[in-house]
C-alpha positions as CSV (number, residue, x, y, z in Angstrom):
1,M,79.5,-4.3,-71.0
2,P,78.7,-0.6,-72.3
3,G,74.8,-1.8,-73.1
4,F,74.7,-3.7,-69.6
5,T,75.9,-0.6,-67.6
6,I,73.9,1.8,-69.3
7,A,70.7,-0.3,-68.9
8,T,71.2,-0.8,-65.2
9,L,72.7,2.7,-64.3
10,L,70.6,4.9,-66.2
11,P,67.4,4.6,-63.9
12,L,69.5,5.5,-61.1
13,P,69.1,9.4,-61.4
14,M,65.6,9.4,-62.3
15,L,65.0,6.9,-58.9
16,L,66.8,9.6,-56.9
17,M,64.8,12.6,-58.3
18,A,61.6,10.5,-57.8
19,A,62.2,9.9,-54.1
20,L,63.1,13.4,-53.6
21,L,60.7,15.5,-55.4
22,G,57.8,12.9,-56.7
23,G,55.8,14.8,-59.3
24,V,56.9,14.2,-63.0
25,W,60.0,12.6,-61.9
26,A,58.1,9.9,-60.2
27,W,56.1,9.1,-63.3
28,V,59.1,9.2,-65.6
29,S,61.0,6.6,-63.4
30,L,57.9,4.1,-63.3
31,L,56.9,4.8,-67.1
32,Y,60.7,4.3,-68.3
33,L,61.0,0.9,-66.2
34,V,57.7,-0.3,-67.1
35,L,56.3,0.9,-70.8
36,F,59.5,2.4,-72.6
37,S,61.3,-0.7,-71.7
38,A,58.6,-2.9,-73.3
39,L,58.4,-0.4,-76.3
40,F,62.1,-0.6,-77.0
41,D,62.1,-4.6,-76.4
42,H,59.4,-4.6,-79.2
43,L,61.1,-2.2,-81.7
44,L,64.9,-3.3,-81.2
45,P,66.1,-6.4,-82.9
46,R,66.6,-9.3,-81.2
47,N,69.6,-10.1,-79.3
48,W,70.8,-13.5,-80.6
49,Q,74.4,-12.9,-80.5
50,N,76.7,-15.2,-78.1
51,R,80.2,-14.1,-76.8
52,N,82.8,-16.4,-76.0
53,P,81.7,-18.9,-73.4
54,G,85.0,-19.4,-72.2
55,A,85.8,-15.7,-71.5
56,E,85.8,-14.5,-68.1
57,F,84.7,-10.9,-68.4
58,P,86.2,-9.4,-65.2
59,A,84.4,-6.1,-65.6
60,S,80.9,-8.1,-65.1
61,Q,81.5,-8.6,-61.4
62,G,82.8,-5.1,-61.0
63,L,79.3,-3.9,-62.1
64,A,77.6,-6.4,-60.4
65,M,79.2,-5.1,-57.1
66,V,78.6,-1.5,-58.0
67,L,74.8,-2.2,-58.8
68,G,74.7,-4.5,-55.3
69,L,76.1,-1.0,-53.4
70,A,73.6,0.8,-55.4
71,H,70.8,-1.1,-54.4
72,L,71.8,-0.7,-50.3
73,W,71.9,3.0,-51.1
74,L,68.5,3.1,-52.9
75,I,66.7,1.3,-50.1
76,I,68.3,4.1,-47.6
77,V,66.7,6.6,-50.1
78,M,63.3,4.9,-50.4
79,I,62.9,4.5,-46.4
80,R,64.1,8.1,-46.1
81,W,62.4,10.1,-48.8
82,I,59.4,7.9,-49.8
83,G,58.5,6.8,-46.5
84,G,59.7,9.9,-44.6
85,P,58.7,13.5,-44.8
86,G,60.3,16.2,-47.0
87,G,60.3,13.8,-50.1
88,A,57.4,12.4,-52.2
89,E,53.8,12.7,-50.9
90,G,50.5,11.2,-51.3
91,G,49.6,9.7,-54.9
92,E,53.6,10.6,-55.9
93,A,55.1,8.7,-53.1
94,V,53.0,5.5,-54.5
95,V,54.2,5.9,-58.0
96,A,57.8,6.4,-56.6
97,G,57.4,3.4,-54.6
98,L,56.3,1.2,-57.7
99,A,59.2,2.4,-59.8
100,Y,61.7,1.3,-56.9
101,A,60.0,-1.8,-56.7
102,A,60.3,-2.5,-60.5
103,W,63.9,-1.4,-60.3
104,F,64.5,-3.8,-57.3
105,G,62.8,-6.6,-59.3
106,Q,64.4,-5.9,-62.8
107,V,67.8,-5.3,-61.8
108,S,68.5,-5.7,-57.9
109,H,67.3,-9.5,-58.0
110,P,69.6,-10.3,-61.1
111,V,72.4,-8.5,-59.4
112,A,72.0,-10.5,-56.3
113,H,71.4,-13.6,-58.4
114,E,74.6,-13.2,-60.3
115,L,76.6,-12.8,-57.0
116,I,75.5,-15.6,-55.3
117,H,76.7,-17.7,-57.9
118,R,80.3,-15.9,-58.0
119,P,83.3,-17.9,-56.3
120,A,84.6,-14.8,-54.5
121,R,83.1,-14.6,-50.7
122,Q,82.9,-11.0,-50.6
123,A,80.6,-11.1,-53.9
124,R,78.2,-13.8,-52.6
125,Q,78.1,-11.9,-48.9
126,L,76.9,-8.8,-51.1
127,G,74.5,-10.8,-53.0
128,R,72.9,-12.4,-49.8
129,L,72.8,-8.7,-48.2
130,V,71.1,-7.7,-51.3
131,Y,68.1,-10.4,-50.6
132,I,68.2,-9.8,-47.1
133,T,67.2,-6.1,-47.7
134,L,64.4,-7.3,-49.8
135,L,62.9,-9.4,-47.1
136,F,63.9,-12.3,-49.1
137,G,67.0,-13.5,-47.7
138,H,66.4,-17.2,-48.1
139,H,66.5,-17.2,-51.7
140,A,70.3,-17.0,-51.2
141,S,70.2,-20.5,-50.0
142,S,67.1,-22.3,-51.5
143,H,68.2,-21.0,-55.1
144,P,71.4,-22.6,-55.3
145,K,70.8,-25.8,-53.1
146,V,67.1,-26.6,-53.8
147,H,66.1,-24.7,-57.2
148,H,69.5,-25.6,-59.2
149,V,69.6,-29.1,-58.0
150,H,65.8,-30.1,-58.4
151,V,64.6,-27.5,-61.1
152,A,61.8,-28.8,-63.4
153,S,60.8,-31.3,-61.1
154,P,58.4,-31.7,-58.4
155,A,60.7,-31.3,-55.7
156,D,61.2,-28.0,-56.5
157,P,59.2,-25.6,-55.2
158,N,59.9,-22.9,-57.6
159,T,59.3,-24.8,-60.9
160,A,55.5,-23.9,-62.0
161,R,53.3,-26.9,-63.0
162,Y,51.6,-27.1,-66.1
163,G,48.2,-25.5,-65.8
164,E,49.3,-23.7,-62.4
165,S,48.2,-20.3,-62.3
166,F,50.8,-17.7,-60.6
167,Y,48.0,-17.0,-57.8
168,A,48.4,-20.7,-56.8
169,F,52.3,-20.8,-57.5
170,W,53.4,-17.8,-55.4
171,P,52.4,-18.7,-52.0
172,R,53.4,-22.4,-52.7
173,A,56.7,-21.0,-54.0
174,W,57.5,-18.6,-51.2
175,L,57.1,-21.1,-48.4
176,G,58.1,-24.0,-50.0
177,S,61.4,-22.7,-50.9
178,F,61.8,-20.9,-47.3
179,W,61.4,-24.6,-45.7
180,A,63.2,-26.2,-48.3
181,G,66.3,-24.0,-48.4
182,L,66.4,-24.4,-44.5
183,K,66.3,-27.9,-44.5
184,A,69.2,-28.1,-47.3
185,E,71.2,-25.8,-44.9
186,Q,70.6,-27.7,-42.1
187,R,71.5,-31.0,-43.7
188,D,75.0,-29.5,-44.9
189,L,75.8,-28.1,-41.6
190,R,75.5,-31.4,-40.2
191,R,77.6,-33.1,-42.7
192,A,80.0,-30.6,-41.9
193,G,79.8,-31.3,-38.3
194,R,79.1,-27.4,-37.4
195,S,76.7,-26.0,-35.2
196,T,73.2,-25.1,-36.1
197,L,74.2,-21.3,-35.1
198,A,76.2,-21.3,-38.5
199,N,73.0,-21.4,-40.2
200,P,72.5,-18.2,-42.4
201,Y,68.9,-18.4,-41.7
202,L,69.8,-16.6,-38.7
203,A,71.5,-13.7,-40.6
204,Y,68.4,-13.6,-43.1
205,I,65.9,-13.1,-40.4
206,L,67.8,-11.1,-38.3
207,G,69.0,-8.8,-41.2
208,A,65.2,-8.3,-42.3
209,G,64.2,-7.8,-38.8
210,G,67.0,-5.1,-38.5
211,L,65.5,-3.5,-41.8
212,L,62.4,-3.2,-40.8
213,A,63.7,-1.9,-37.3
214,L,66.0,0.8,-39.3
215,A,62.7,2.1,-41.4
216,W,60.8,2.4,-38.5
217,A,63.3,4.3,-36.5
218,M,64.0,6.5,-39.7
219,S,60.5,7.1,-41.1
220,G,58.1,5.7,-38.5
221,T,55.0,3.7,-39.4
222,K,54.9,5.1,-42.7
223,G,58.6,4.1,-43.6
224,L,57.7,0.7,-42.2
225,L,54.8,0.3,-44.5
226,V,56.8,1.6,-47.7
227,T,59.3,-0.8,-47.1
228,L,56.9,-4.0,-46.7
229,G,55.1,-3.0,-49.7
230,V,58.2,-2.1,-52.0
231,C,60.0,-5.4,-50.8
232,G,56.7,-7.5,-51.2
233,L,56.3,-6.3,-54.8
234,A,59.9,-7.0,-55.8
235,Q,59.5,-10.4,-54.3
236,M,56.3,-10.9,-56.5
237,Q,58.6,-10.2,-59.6
238,I,61.4,-12.6,-58.1
239,L,58.8,-15.4,-58.3
240,L,57.2,-14.3,-61.3
241,S,60.5,-14.7,-63.1
242,D,60.8,-18.3,-61.4
243,Y,57.2,-19.1,-62.6
244,I,57.7,-17.9,-66.3
245,Q,61.0,-19.3,-66.8
246,H,59.9,-22.7,-65.9
247,Y,56.2,-23.0,-66.6
248,G,55.1,-26.5,-67.6
249,L,58.6,-27.8,-68.4
250,S,59.9,-31.1,-66.2
251,R,62.8,-33.2,-66.5
252,Q,62.4,-36.7,-67.2
253,E,62.9,-39.7,-65.0
254,G,65.0,-42.6,-65.8
255,W,64.2,-46.4,-65.0
256,N,66.6,-46.2,-62.0
257,G,64.7,-43.1,-60.3
258,R,67.3,-40.7,-61.5
259,L,66.6,-37.4,-63.2
260,E,67.8,-36.4,-66.4
261,P,70.6,-33.7,-66.2
262,V,69.3,-30.3,-66.6
263,G,69.3,-29.3,-70.5
264,P,68.5,-26.4,-72.8
265,H,64.9,-27.6,-72.9
266,H,64.3,-27.0,-69.3
267,S,64.0,-23.3,-69.3
268,W,62.3,-20.8,-71.2
269,N,64.1,-18.2,-72.7
270,S,63.6,-14.0,-74.1
271,P,66.2,-12.6,-76.6
272,H,64.8,-9.4,-76.3
273,A,67.6,-6.6,-75.9
274,L,66.9,-4.0,-73.7
275,S,65.3,-6.2,-71.2
276,G,68.0,-8.9,-71.5
277,A,70.9,-6.0,-70.5
278,T,68.6,-4.7,-68.0
279,M,68.5,-8.1,-66.4
280,L,72.1,-8.8,-67.0
281,N,71.1,-11.7,-69.4
282,A,69.1,-13.6,-66.6
283,P,66.3,-14.3,-69.7
284,R,69.1,-16.3,-71.0
285,H,67.9,-18.9,-68.4
286,S,68.8,-22.5,-70.0
287,D,72.5,-21.7,-70.4
288,H,72.7,-20.4,-66.6
289,H,70.9,-23.7,-65.3
290,M,73.3,-25.8,-67.5
291,N,76.4,-23.5,-66.5
292,P,75.7,-21.6,-63.2
293,M,79.0,-20.3,-62.8
294,R,79.4,-18.9,-66.1
295,P,79.4,-15.0,-66.0
296,F,76.3,-13.2,-67.3
297,P,77.9,-11.6,-70.5
298,A,78.8,-15.2,-71.7
299,L,75.6,-16.8,-71.4
300,Q,74.4,-18.4,-74.9
301,M,71.4,-18.5,-76.7
302,D,70.4,-21.1,-79.1
303,A,66.8,-20.9,-80.4
304,Q,67.2,-24.5,-82.0
305,R,67.1,-26.3,-78.7
306,M,66.0,-23.6,-76.0
307,P,62.2,-22.9,-75.5
308,V,61.8,-19.0,-76.3
309,L,59.0,-16.9,-75.2
310,P,57.0,-15.2,-77.3
311,Y,57.3,-11.7,-75.6
312,A,59.9,-10.2,-73.3
313,L,60.2,-11.1,-69.6
314,P,58.3,-8.2,-68.3
315,V,55.6,-8.4,-70.7
316,M,55.0,-12.2,-69.9
317,A,54.9,-11.1,-66.2
318,A,51.9,-8.9,-66.9
319,I,50.3,-11.7,-68.9
320,A,50.7,-14.1,-65.7
321,F,48.5,-11.9,-63.4
322,V,45.6,-12.6,-66.0
323,P,45.6,-16.4,-65.9
324,P,43.2,-17.6,-69.0
325,V,45.2,-15.3,-71.0
326,W,48.6,-16.8,-69.7
327,R,47.1,-20.3,-70.4
328,R,46.1,-19.3,-74.1
329,V,49.7,-18.0,-74.5
330,M,51.7,-20.4,-72.9
331,D,49.6,-23.9,-72.5
332,H,50.2,-25.2,-75.9
333,R,53.7,-23.9,-76.2
334,A,54.3,-25.7,-72.8
335,A,52.5,-28.7,-74.2
336,E,54.7,-29.0,-77.1
337,R,57.9,-29.2,-75.0
338,R,57.0,-31.5,-72.4
339,T,57.9,-34.2,-74.3
340,G,60.5,-32.8,-75.9
341,G,63.4,-34.3,-74.3
342,T,66.9,-34.5,-76.0
343,Y,69.1,-36.5,-73.7
344,A,69.7,-40.2,-73.8
345,D,72.5,-42.3,-72.2
346,G,71.2,-45.6,-71.6
347,L,69.3,-44.8,-68.2
348,G,66.0,-45.3,-69.9
349,F,65.5,-41.5,-70.9
350,A,63.2,-40.8,-73.8
351,Q,64.6,-38.8,-77.1
């Protein structure tokens, strides 16, 4: 837990100073979250260590709750001091905004992701609120109810197809997950005999509108634009994670039309130490899909059974912006895995 705590909380004072003062602090924050982290990932030994998968790690939820609350505080700081007068100005405000977007994408998203998978109601509510303040509330529904059910199949909007560029994936995944999550919530409400007014999408949309209204009230048009821009960049990072972690992988279909169970070979993983700690072990993605309720410190890594990315997740995100380079790095790796199913139980799935 100390490693997770230091990696996630260390940028907070930098971000605060970046918003208040701009200048060198804006650059320090951005460079730490982007370049320094990539350098440390390259220099530090890979983290292949596995904790006891049956352990509960009660402190993990406490850290996630603290980070979720810190995110809500940073949203207000961002609106007031980057969007409003008295804080970072001009080009420094742009650099500070990029640093905030990096932290929201690399820390806030993994935190919210962790919280919406927790059994405690307060944790799930906080996770939804974090996504709402990123103007991405529907992810709290579409991720567990669509992505986890249909991952690595054509029915999942957030699984990138083999050969698909990120620029083609991004709008398809955003819109597809929004509508698929809405349909899933409507289906569950009908089954439970509950009113459509109980649909959490109402909270997602009203919450997003409330945040934008708050930004305008606190900092005017500039605050509104800063909020839209930073949240848009954070959303891009969320979708980049989905794009990278499932690119070109697919579950096989048996003779009866059923998909094989989600296995270790249906997600890309990364053993890099600093980005893994900063993202609460989210790069150990295969085990999360096989055990979605497992706390993040207990997620497992098995290089013999799980596809491993050649570089850390943030570096792969940069590569994804250049489709020819991305395909040169990933297509042959994905092609090797596309027929690598390891599950067989008499339902017609290939070995």
